[in-house]
N, C-alpha and C positions, 0 to 999 in steps of 0.2 A: 385723810383730812388735811393734808398739807396745802397751805395757801400758796399758790403759784402766781398770784397776781403781780408780784414784783420781779418775777423771773423774766429773762430775756427770751426772744423768739428766734428760732432757727428753722430753716427749710430742710426737711429730711426727705430722702436720704442724702447725706453728705458726710465726708470726713471733717471733723470739726476744725482741723488744721487748714482745711481748704475753705472754710466758711467765711462769710463777710465779717465776722467778729475777729479782728486782728489780735485781740488779747488772748485768743486760743491758739494762735500759730506757734508751732514748735513746743507745744505743751503736752506732757504726759501726766496722767492722773485719773481722776474720777469726775465725770459729769453726770448729772441727773437730768433725765428727760421725762416730760409728762404731757399727756394729751387726753382730752375728753372726746367721747364719741357717743352717738345716740343709737339705741336699739329699739325696734318696734316690738320684737318678740324675743324670748330667751330659749335657747337650746344649747346642746353641746356645740363646741366650735373649735376652730383652729386659728391660732395667732401666728402669722408669718411676719417676721421682722427682717428678712433678708440676712445679709452678712453684717456682723458687728465686729469691730476691731477694738479690743481684743476679747474682753470678757463682759458678761452681763448677768444681772439678776432682774427678773421682770415680774411685776405685780399687776393685777387687774383688781380694782376696787379693794385694795389692801390685802389681797390673797396672792401669795407667791405662786406663779404659774410656770416658771421655768428659770433655768440657770445654766450657763455654759461658761467654762473656764478656759481662757487662753486659746481660743479657736477663731482666729481672725478671718479665716476663709470658709467657715461653716455656716450654712443657712440656719437661722433659728426658726423652728416650727414647733410651737407648743400647743398641746391639746388643752382645751379649756372646758371644764365641767360646767354644765348648765347652772349649778348652784353659785358659781362665781359671777355670772352675768346677771344684769337686772334690766328690766324694761325701763327705757328712758336714758338718762345720762350715766355713763360708765367712765372710768378713768384708768388709763394705763400709765404706769410709772416704771422707768427703766434706769437702773444704775449701771453705767458703762465705765469699765476700767480700761485704760489704754496704757500699755507699757512701753511701746515704741511704735513709731509710724504715725499715721493720721488720726486714729481714734474716731469712734462714732458708728452710727448706722449708715452703711453705704451700699452701693450697688444699684440695682434697677428699682424704680418706683413701683413697678407692678408686683414686686415681692413684699411690699409693705401693706398688709391688709389683715382684717379680722373677718372670718367667714363662719356663719352659722348655717343651719339648714335652710333658712329663708332669706338671709341677707349676706351681702359681701360689702364690707366697708373699706374704702380706700383710706389708708392711714398716712400716705405721703402728704407733704405740705408742712404747714406751720406746727411746730411743737414748742412748748415752753422748755427752757433749760436753765440749770443753775450749776455753778461750779461747786463740786464737793471738796476737792483738793488737788493740788498739783505737786508732783514729786520732783526732787532734785536727782533721784536715782533713776536712770533710764529704764532699768528692768529689775524685777524682783530677783533675789538671789537664786531661787529655784529655776529661773529661766536660763541661766548661763549654761553653756556647754563648752567643751574644750576649745572650739573655734573662736570663742569670744575673748580668750585670755591673750594678753600680749606675749609675743615670742613663741607661743605654742605651735603655730604652723611652721615657723622657721625651724625651730628645734626638732620638730617631729618629721619634717619633710625635706628640708634643704640641708641642714647640718649633716645628716647621715651621708649625703652624697658629695660633700665638698672635697673629698680626697680623690674623686674620679677625675680623669683628664678630660673634662668637658669645658667648653668656652662660654656657655650660657644656659639659661633656663627660660623657657616660655611658660608663663604662669597665667592661667585664666582663673581669676578669683571667683567669679560668679557675681550675682547681683542681689542676693538676698539681704545684704547689708549696705546697699549703695547709699543710703541716707547718711552713713557715717563717713 
């Protein structure tokens, strides 16, 4: 029953930090997305949301239909029971948490749909969105691993070999944290 008339509009799929709304650039936190769609008939179905960065909880018509935690590269495919859907107007609401990086529903438009036995509804395009909250902490405490702590890599990998008679080290860091 949430009134979304005052919410802003965003074209999905897109990472919200890449969207046209500049107030979302460089922001981590929670954004709510909502969209209505029409069904001619009801049956069991599948909701495909593509990839979501990072976590989501998804509802249709107020019924929780799926949830995935901290899986920025995993496609969301949730089975929908016939009792959740109704003939006529239905509403999807998604709470997206982003801890680091772009945030949002992203990937290919063709992976954003709801399919029942008789219909396939394209869900790409305009969605309503509203800011839940933004965080000043880039990642939750349980996300950290030893590679994210200052001096850990030096103390664990360079310091032990400083007594060897070598003139240099070639270090390829990788790119998983290039945003930092």
